[in-house]
C-alpha positions in Angstrom: 26.7 -53.2 10.0 24.5 -51.7 7.5 25.4 -52.3 3.6 25.5 -48.9 1.6 25.0 -49.0 -2.2 28.0 -49.1 -4.2 28.9 -46.3 -6.7 27.8 -48.5 -9.6 24.4 -48.9 -8.2 24.1 -45.2 -7.5 25.1 -44.5 -11.3 22.4 -47.0 -12.5 19.7 -45.7 -10.3 20.4 -42.1 -11.2 18.8 -42.4 -15.0 15.7 -43.9 -13.4 15.4 -41.0 -10.9 15.9 -38.7 -13.9 13.1 -40.4 -15.8 10.6 -40.3 -13.0 11.2 -36.5 -12.5 10.8 -35.9 -16.1 7.8 -38.1 -16.5 6.1 -36.4 -13.4 6.8 -33.0 -14.9 5.4 -33.8 -18.4 2.3 -35.3 -16.7 1.8 -32.3 -14.4 2.5 -29.7 -17.3 0.6 -31.3 -20.2 -1.4 -34.3 -19.2 -3.3 -33.0 -16.2 -4.8 -30.1 -18.5 -3.3 -26.9 -17.1 -6.6 -25.0 -17.7 -8.3 -27.0 -14.9 -5.8 -25.2 -12.4 -5.9 -21.7 -13.6 -7.7 -19.7 -10.9 -8.3 -16.0 -10.2 -11.4 -16.2 -7.9 -10.0 -13.5 -5.6 -9.1 -10.9 -8.4 -11.2 -12.0 -11.5 -9.7 -8.9 -13.5 -6.4 -10.6 -13.8 -7.6 -13.5 -15.5 -7.0 -12.2 -19.2 -3.6 -10.7 -18.4 -0.1 -12.2 -19.4 1.9 -13.4 -16.5 5.4 -12.7 -17.7 7.5 -9.5 -18.2 9.5 -8.6 -21.3 12.8 -7.0 -22.0 13.3 -3.7 -23.9 14.0 -5.9 -26.9 10.7 -7.6 -26.4 12.3 -11.0 -25.2 10.2 -12.8 -22.5 11.8 -12.0 -19.2 11.2 -12.8 -15.6 7.8 -14.4 -14.7 5.3 -12.6 -12.3 5.2 -14.4 -8.9 4.1 -11.7 -6.3 1.2 -9.2 -5.8 0.0 -6.3 -3.6 -3.1 -4.7 -3.0 -3.1 -1.2 -1.8 -2.5 2.3 -3.1 0.7 3.7 -3.9 1.4 5.1 -0.4 0.6 1.6 1.1 3.1 -0.2 -1.3 6.0 2.3 -0.5 5.2 2.1 3.3 4.9 -1.7 3.4 8.1 -2.3 1.4 10.0 0.3 3.4 8.8 -1.2 6.7 9.5 -4.8 5.6 13.3 -3.7 5.0 13.3 -3.4 1.3 14.9 -0.1 -0.3 13.7 1.7 -3.4 16.1 1.2 -6.3 17.6 4.4 -7.8 16.8 5.4 -11.3 19.2 4.2 -13.9 21.5 7.2 -14.6 25.1 7.6 -15.6 25.9 8.3 -11.9 24.0 5.4 -10.5 25.6 3.1 -13.2 29.1 4.2 -12.1 28.1 3.7 -8.4 26.9 0.1 -9.0 30.1 -0.8 -10.9 32.1 0.7 -8.1 30.1 -1.3 -5.5 30.7 -4.7 -7.4 34.4 -4.0 -8.2 35.3 -2.6 -4.7 32.9 -4.8 -2.7 31.3 -1.9 -1.1 27.6 -1.4 -0.1 25.0 0.2 -2.4 21.5 -0.5 -0.9 19.6 1.3 -3.5 21.4 0.2 -6.6 19.5 0.6 -9.8 17.9 -2.4 -11.6 17.6 -2.8 -15.3 14.1 -1.9 -16.7 11.7 -4.7 -17.5 8.1 -4.2 -19.2 4.7 -5.5 -18.6 1.6 -4.5 -20.6 4.1 -2.1 -22.5 5.2 -0.2 -19.3 8.3 0.0 -17.4 8.1 -1.0 -13.6 6.5 1.7 -11.5 8.4 0.4 -8.4 11.6 -1.4 -7.8 12.8 -2.5 -4.4 15.6 -4.4 -3.1 17.2 -6.0 -0.1 20.9 -6.4 0.2 22.2 -9.9 0.5 26.1 -9.3 0.7 28.4 -6.5 0.9 28.0 -5.1 -2.5 25.3 -4.9 -5.2 26.4 -8.0 -7.1 24.1 -10.2 -4.7 20.7 -8.7 -3.7 16.8 -9.7 -3.5 14.9 -7.5 -5.7 11.5 -6.9 -6.9 9.8 -4.8 -9.6 6.1 -3.9 -9.3 3.4 -2.9 -12.2 -0.1 -1.6 -11.5 -2.1 -4.3 -13.2 -5.7 -3.2 -12.1 -6.8 0.5 -11.1 -9.4 -1.3 -8.8 -9.4 -4.8 -7.8 -12.2 -6.7 -5.9 -11.8 -4.3 -2.7 -11.6 -1.2 -4.8 -8.0 -0.6 -4.4 -5.2 -0.9 -7.1 -3.8 -4.4 -7.7 0.0 -4.5 -8.4 1.8 -7.5 -9.9 5.4 -8.1 -9.6 8.5 -10.2 -10.2 10.7 -11.0 -7.5 14.0 -12.7 -8.0 17.5 -13.0 -6.5 20.6 -11.7 -8.1 23.5 -14.1 -7.5 26.0 -12.4 -9.3 27.1 -10.1 -12.2 28.2 -11.5 -15.6 27.3 -11.4 -19.4 23.8 -12.2 -20.7 23.7 -15.6 -22.2 21.4 -14.0 -25.2 23.0 -10.5 -25.8 26.3 -10.6 -24.2 25.6 -7.4 -22.3 26.7 -7.0 -18.7 23.8 -8.0 -16.5 22.9 -9.6 -13.1 22.3 -13.4 -13.2 19.3 -14.6 -11.1 19.0 -17.7 -9.0 16.9 -20.4 -10.6 14.5 -20.9 -7.6 12.3 -17.9 -8.0 9.6 -19.4 -5.7 12.1 -18.8 -2.7 12.5 -15.1 -3.6 8.5 -14.8 -3.7 8.2 -16.7 -0.3 11.0 -14.4 1.4 9.2 -11.3 0.3 5.9 -12.6 1.7 7.5 -13.5 4.9 9.2 -9.9 5.3 5.9 -8.3 4.8 4.3 -10.7 7.3 6.9 -10.0 9.9 6.6 -6.2 9.3 2.9 -6.6 10.2 1.7 -4.5 7.1 -0.6 -7.3 5.6 -4.2 -8.1 6.4 -4.5 -11.4 4.6 -2.7 -13.4 2.0 -4.1 -15.3 -1.0 -2.7 -16.8 -4.4 -3.7 -16.8 -7.9 -2.5 -18.5 -11.2 0.8 -17.1 -12.7 2.4 -18.7 -15.7 1.8 -22.3 -14.4 4.4 -25.0 -13.4 7.5 -24.4 -15.2 10.7 -26.6 -14.8 12.9 -25.3 -17.5 12.2 -21.8 -18.0 14.7 -19.1 -19.2 14.3 -15.4 -18.7 15.6 -12.4 -20.9 19.3 -12.8 -19.9 19.1 -16.6 -20.6 19.2 -17.6 -17.1 17.2 -20.8 -16.0 14.4 -20.7 -13.5 11.7 -23.0 -12.1 8.5 -22.3 -10.3 5.2 -23.8 -9.3 3.6 -20.9 -11.4 1.7 -19.3 -8.5 1.4 -15.6 -7.6 1.2 -15.0 -3.9 -0.5 -11.7 -3.2 -0.5 -9.7 0.0 -3.5 -7.5 0.8 -1.9 -4.5 2.7 -3.2 -2.8 5.7 -4.4 0.7 4.6 -2.7 3.7 6.1 -0.3 3.5 8.9 -2.2 1.0 10.9 -0.5 -2.3 12.1 -1.8 -5.7 10.6 -2.3 -8.8 12.6 0.8 -10.8 13.9 -0.3 -13.7 11.8 -2.5 -12.7 9.0 -4.6 -15.3 7.5 -3.9 -17.0 4.4 -7.0 -17.8 2.0 -6.4 -21.3 1.0 -6.3 -22.2 -2.8 -8.9 -24.5 -4.5 -8.0 -28.0 -3.5 -6.9 -29.0 -7.1 -4.2 -26.1 -7.0 -3.2 -27.4 -3.5 -2.7 -30.9 -5.1 -1.0 -29.5 -7.9 1.4 -27.4 -5.7 2.2 -30.5 -3.4 3.1 -32.5 -6.6 5.3 -29.8 -8.1 7.2 -29.2 -4.7 8.0 -32.9 -4.7 9.3 -32.7 -8.1 11.4 -29.6 -7.4 12.9 -31.1 -4.4 13.9 -34.2 -6.5 15.4 -32.0 -9.1 17.5 -30.1 -6.4 18.5 -33.3 -4.7 16.9 -32.2 -1.4 15.2 -34.7 0.9 
Protein backbone atom coordinates (compact mmCIF):
# COMPACT_ATOMS: atom_id res chain seq x y z
CA UNK A 1 0.00 0.00 0.00
CA UNK A 2 1.28 3.47 -0.89
CA UNK A 3 2.39 5.73 1.92
CA UNK A 4 0.71 9.14 2.03
CA UNK A 5 2.33 12.24 3.52
CA UNK A 6 1.30 12.97 7.04
CA UNK A 7 -0.30 16.29 7.96
CA UNK A 8 2.94 17.51 9.51
CA UNK A 9 4.80 16.91 6.26
CA UNK A 10 2.18 18.85 4.33
CA UNK A 11 2.44 21.75 6.77
CA UNK A 12 6.21 21.83 6.44
CA UNK A 13 6.00 21.81 2.64
CA UNK A 14 3.46 24.63 2.41
CA UNK A 15 5.90 27.48 3.29
CA UNK A 16 8.35 26.17 0.70
CA UNK A 17 5.63 26.07 -1.94
CA UNK A 18 4.59 29.61 -1.08
CA UNK A 19 8.20 30.75 -1.26
CA UNK A 20 8.59 29.19 -4.72
CA UNK A 21 5.46 30.96 -5.97
CA UNK A 22 6.60 34.28 -4.52
CA UNK A 23 10.11 33.93 -5.96
CA UNK A 24 8.75 33.04 -9.40
CA UNK A 25 6.38 36.02 -9.31
CA UNK A 26 9.11 38.45 -8.30
CA UNK A 27 11.42 37.09 -10.96
CA UNK A 28 8.73 37.34 -13.61
CA UNK A 29 7.56 40.80 -12.60
CA UNK A 30 10.84 42.53 -11.80
CA UNK A 31 13.96 40.60 -12.80
CA UNK A 32 13.05 39.55 -16.34
CA UNK A 33 12.73 43.23 -17.34
CA UNK A 34 9.04 43.81 -18.12
CA UNK A 35 9.86 46.17 -21.01
CA UNK A 36 11.05 43.15 -22.99
CA UNK A 37 7.55 41.71 -23.18
CA UNK A 38 5.63 44.90 -24.00
CA UNK A 39 4.27 44.38 -27.50
CA UNK A 40 1.79 46.22 -29.70
CA UNK A 41 2.93 44.98 -33.08
CA UNK A 42 -0.66 44.58 -34.33
CA UNK A 43 -1.93 47.96 -33.08
CA UNK A 44 1.03 50.30 -32.66
CA UNK A 45 -1.26 53.24 -31.83
CA UNK A 46 -2.07 51.68 -28.43
CA UNK A 47 1.53 51.55 -27.23
CA UNK A 48 1.48 54.88 -25.38
CA UNK A 49 -1.93 54.45 -23.73
CA UNK A 50 -2.60 53.49 -20.08
CA UNK A 51 -4.00 50.01 -19.57
CA UNK A 52 -6.17 50.48 -16.50
CA UNK A 53 -9.51 52.18 -15.90
CA UNK A 54 -10.33 54.57 -13.08
CA UNK A 55 -13.32 55.27 -10.84
CA UNK A 56 -15.16 58.59 -10.69
CA UNK A 57 -12.93 59.39 -7.69
CA UNK A 58 -9.85 58.76 -9.88
CA UNK A 59 -8.96 55.54 -8.05
CA UNK A 60 -7.30 52.86 -10.23
CA UNK A 61 -10.03 50.39 -11.12
CA UNK A 62 -10.33 47.31 -13.36
CA UNK A 63 -7.50 46.66 -15.83
CA UNK A 64 -8.15 46.43 -19.56
CA UNK A 65 -8.07 42.83 -20.77
CA UNK A 66 -10.15 42.63 -23.97
CA UNK A 67 -10.38 44.49 -27.25
CA UNK A 68 -12.50 44.65 -30.40
CA UNK A 69 -11.77 45.98 -33.88
CA UNK A 70 -14.84 47.24 -35.74
CA UNK A 71 -17.30 50.10 -36.01
CA UNK A 72 -20.16 50.76 -33.58
CA UNK A 73 -22.63 48.61 -35.50
CA UNK A 74 -20.16 45.72 -35.62
CA UNK A 75 -19.61 45.89 -31.85
CA UNK A 76 -23.31 45.93 -30.95
CA UNK A 77 -24.16 43.17 -33.45
CA UNK A 78 -21.28 40.96 -32.34
CA UNK A 79 -22.06 41.24 -28.63
CA UNK A 80 -25.79 40.65 -29.15
CA UNK A 81 -25.13 37.64 -31.37
CA UNK A 82 -22.76 36.25 -28.73
CA UNK A 83 -25.55 36.40 -26.12
CA UNK A 84 -24.43 39.50 -24.23
CA UNK A 85 -27.07 42.15 -23.42
CA UNK A 86 -26.58 45.91 -23.42
CA UNK A 87 -26.70 47.29 -19.86
CA UNK A 88 -29.33 49.87 -18.99
CA UNK A 89 -28.25 53.37 -18.07
CA UNK A 90 -27.91 54.14 -14.37
CA UNK A 91 -31.16 55.88 -13.42
CA UNK A 92 -33.36 55.92 -10.34
CA UNK A 93 -35.66 53.37 -11.96
CA UNK A 94 -32.87 50.99 -13.04
CA UNK A 95 -31.23 51.31 -9.63
CA UNK A 96 -34.48 50.30 -7.92
CA UNK A 97 -34.87 47.42 -10.38
CA UNK A 98 -31.41 46.01 -9.72
CA UNK A 99 -32.03 46.15 -5.95
CA UNK A 100 -35.29 44.30 -6.48
CA UNK A 101 -33.54 41.74 -8.66
CA UNK A 102 -30.94 40.99 -5.98
CA UNK A 103 -33.30 41.05 -2.98
CA UNK A 104 -36.13 39.11 -4.64
CA UNK A 105 -33.81 36.82 -6.67
CA UNK A 106 -35.45 37.66 -9.98
CA UNK A 107 -33.86 38.11 -13.45
CA UNK A 108 -32.66 41.47 -14.78
CA UNK A 109 -30.50 40.66 -17.78
CA UNK A 110 -29.84 44.31 -18.70
CA UNK A 111 -29.07 45.58 -15.20
CA UNK A 112 -26.96 48.76 -15.08
CA UNK A 113 -23.25 48.74 -14.30
CA UNK A 114 -21.47 51.41 -12.31
CA UNK A 115 -19.51 53.78 -14.56
CA UNK A 116 -15.75 53.55 -14.95
CA UNK A 117 -13.50 55.94 -16.83
CA UNK A 118 -10.71 55.57 -19.35
CA UNK A 119 -8.81 58.50 -20.86
CA UNK A 120 -11.24 60.72 -18.95
CA UNK A 121 -14.34 59.22 -20.58
CA UNK A 122 -17.09 56.96 -19.28
CA UNK A 123 -17.53 53.67 -21.11
CA UNK A 124 -19.35 53.99 -24.43
CA UNK A 125 -20.77 50.46 -24.20
CA UNK A 126 -21.49 48.03 -21.40
CA UNK A 127 -22.73 44.48 -21.91
CA UNK A 128 -23.55 41.63 -19.57
CA UNK A 129 -24.39 37.94 -19.57
CA UNK A 130 -26.44 36.61 -16.64
CA UNK A 131 -24.85 33.88 -14.55
CA UNK A 132 -27.66 33.22 -12.10
CA UNK A 133 -31.27 33.97 -11.31
CA UNK A 134 -30.63 37.61 -10.34
CA UNK A 135 -28.30 40.48 -11.12
CA UNK A 136 -25.92 39.82 -8.21
CA UNK A 137 -23.90 37.32 -10.31
CA UNK A 138 -23.12 38.18 -13.92
CA UNK A 139 -20.44 38.39 -16.57
CA UNK A 140 -19.96 41.93 -17.74
CA UNK A 141 -17.69 44.11 -19.87
CA UNK A 142 -17.25 47.81 -20.53
CA UNK A 143 -15.79 49.21 -23.76
CA UNK A 144 -14.06 52.47 -24.68
CA UNK A 145 -13.05 53.61 -28.16
CA UNK A 146 -9.27 53.85 -27.85
CA UNK A 147 -8.45 54.56 -31.52
CA UNK A 148 -10.62 56.09 -34.22
CA UNK A 149 -8.63 54.18 -36.83
CA UNK A 150 -6.47 51.17 -36.16
CA UNK A 151 -4.16 49.32 -38.50
CA UNK A 152 -7.03 48.11 -40.70
CA UNK A 153 -8.75 51.51 -40.81
CA UNK A 154 -11.51 50.68 -38.34
CA UNK A 155 -11.98 51.80 -34.72
CA UNK A 156 -10.22 49.90 -31.94
CA UNK A 157 -12.07 49.36 -28.67
CA UNK A 158 -10.48 48.41 -25.37
CA UNK A 159 -12.54 46.84 -22.63
CA UNK A 160 -12.52 45.51 -19.11
CA UNK A 161 -14.26 42.16 -18.63
CA UNK A 162 -14.88 40.89 -15.09
CA UNK A 163 -17.25 38.54 -13.29
CA UNK A 164 -19.53 39.93 -10.59
CA UNK A 165 -19.61 37.27 -7.87
CA UNK A 166 -21.97 39.11 -5.52
CA UNK A 167 -23.13 42.38 -4.00
CA UNK A 168 -21.53 43.92 -0.93
CA UNK A 169 -19.78 46.99 0.40
CA UNK A 170 -16.72 48.50 -1.23
CA UNK A 171 -13.55 47.76 0.77
CA UNK A 172 -12.34 51.31 0.07
CA UNK A 173 -15.42 53.57 0.20
CA UNK A 174 -18.05 51.52 2.05
CA UNK A 175 -20.54 52.07 -0.78
CA UNK A 176 -22.80 49.27 -2.06
CA UNK A 177 -21.15 47.65 -5.09
CA UNK A 178 -20.58 44.40 -6.93
CA UNK A 179 -17.48 42.42 -5.98
CA UNK A 180 -15.52 40.82 -8.81
CA UNK A 181 -13.92 37.39 -9.02
CA UNK A 182 -10.15 37.49 -8.80
CA UNK A 183 -9.36 35.54 -11.99
CA UNK A 184 -10.09 38.20 -14.61
CA UNK A 185 -8.30 36.19 -17.33
CA UNK A 186 -11.09 33.63 -17.10
CA UNK A 187 -13.67 36.31 -17.91
CA UNK A 188 -11.57 37.55 -20.82
CA UNK A 189 -11.35 34.02 -22.19
CA UNK A 190 -15.11 33.48 -21.79
CA UNK A 191 -15.94 36.56 -23.84
CA UNK A 192 -13.52 35.59 -26.61
CA UNK A 193 -14.99 32.05 -26.67
CA UNK A 194 -18.55 33.43 -26.94
CA UNK A 195 -17.55 35.68 -29.86
CA UNK A 196 -15.82 32.74 -31.56
CA UNK A 197 -18.88 30.52 -31.17
CA UNK A 198 -21.13 33.29 -32.53
CA UNK A 199 -19.00 33.38 -35.70
CA UNK A 200 -18.57 37.15 -35.68
CA UNK A 201 -14.75 37.15 -35.59
CA UNK A 202 -12.29 37.14 -38.49
CA UNK A 203 -9.16 36.67 -36.37
CA UNK A 204 -7.71 37.07 -32.88
CA UNK A 205 -4.47 38.55 -31.58
CA UNK A 206 -3.09 39.81 -28.28
CA UNK A 207 -1.23 42.89 -27.10
CA UNK A 208 0.25 44.01 -23.80
CA UNK A 209 -2.03 45.22 -21.04
CA UNK A 210 -0.90 46.04 -17.52
CA UNK A 211 1.58 43.15 -17.40
CA UNK A 212 1.69 40.15 -15.03
CA UNK A 213 -0.13 41.03 -11.81
CA UNK A 214 -0.60 38.63 -8.91
CA UNK A 215 -1.77 40.96 -6.14
CA UNK A 216 -3.87 43.63 -7.89
CA UNK A 217 -6.71 45.58 -6.31
CA UNK A 218 -9.50 47.36 -8.19
CA UNK A 219 -11.42 50.51 -7.25
CA UNK A 220 -13.64 48.59 -4.82
CA UNK A 221 -10.66 46.96 -3.13
CA UNK A 222 -11.31 43.55 -4.69
CA UNK A 223 -8.21 41.43 -5.41
CA UNK A 224 -7.44 40.28 -8.94
CA UNK A 225 -4.67 38.55 -10.83
CA UNK A 226 -3.87 38.44 -14.54
CA UNK A 227 -1.18 37.56 -17.05
CA UNK A 228 -1.50 41.18 -18.18
CA UNK A 229 -2.41 40.46 -21.80
CA UNK A 230 -5.28 41.97 -23.80
CA UNK A 231 -7.00 39.56 -26.18
CA UNK A 232 -8.42 41.30 -29.24
CA UNK A 233 -11.14 40.07 -31.63
CA UNK A 234 -11.15 41.49 -35.15
CA UNK A 235 -14.87 41.56 -35.97
CA UNK A 236 -16.32 40.57 -39.32
CA UNK A 237 -17.78 43.77 -40.85
CA UNK A 238 -21.45 43.99 -41.68
CA UNK A 239 -23.78 41.05 -41.26
CA UNK A 240 -21.46 38.43 -42.75
CA UNK A 241 -20.60 35.27 -40.82
CA UNK A 242 -17.00 34.73 -39.82
CA UNK A 243 -15.10 31.44 -40.06
CA UNK A 244 -16.03 28.62 -37.70
CA UNK A 245 -12.45 28.54 -36.44
CA UNK A 246 -10.93 32.02 -36.87
CA UNK A 247 -7.13 32.09 -36.78
CA UNK A 248 -5.25 33.36 -33.75
CA UNK A 249 -2.13 35.33 -34.62
CA UNK A 250 0.53 33.97 -32.23
CA UNK A 251 2.31 36.41 -29.90
CA UNK A 252 6.10 36.87 -29.98
CA UNK A 253 8.00 33.89 -28.56
CA UNK A 254 9.06 35.81 -25.43
CA UNK A 255 5.42 36.65 -24.70
CA UNK A 256 4.41 33.02 -25.15
CA UNK A 257 7.14 31.99 -22.70
CA UNK A 258 6.04 34.62 -20.20
CA UNK A 259 2.42 33.48 -20.47
CA UNK A 260 3.39 29.83 -19.95
CA UNK A 261 5.37 30.72 -16.80
CA UNK A 262 2.58 32.93 -15.56
CA UNK A 263 -0.12 30.33 -15.98
CA UNK A 264 2.00 27.88 -14.01
CA UNK A 265 2.28 30.41 -11.18
CA UNK A 266 -1.46 31.15 -11.25
CA UNK A 267 -2.31 27.45 -11.08
CA UNK A 268 -0.02 27.00 -8.08
CA UNK A 269 -1.58 30.00 -6.38
CA UNK A 270 -5.06 28.55 -6.96
CA UNK A 271 -3.96 25.10 -5.84
CA UNK A 272 -5.02 23.51 -9.15
CA UNK A 273 -2.97 20.68 -10.74
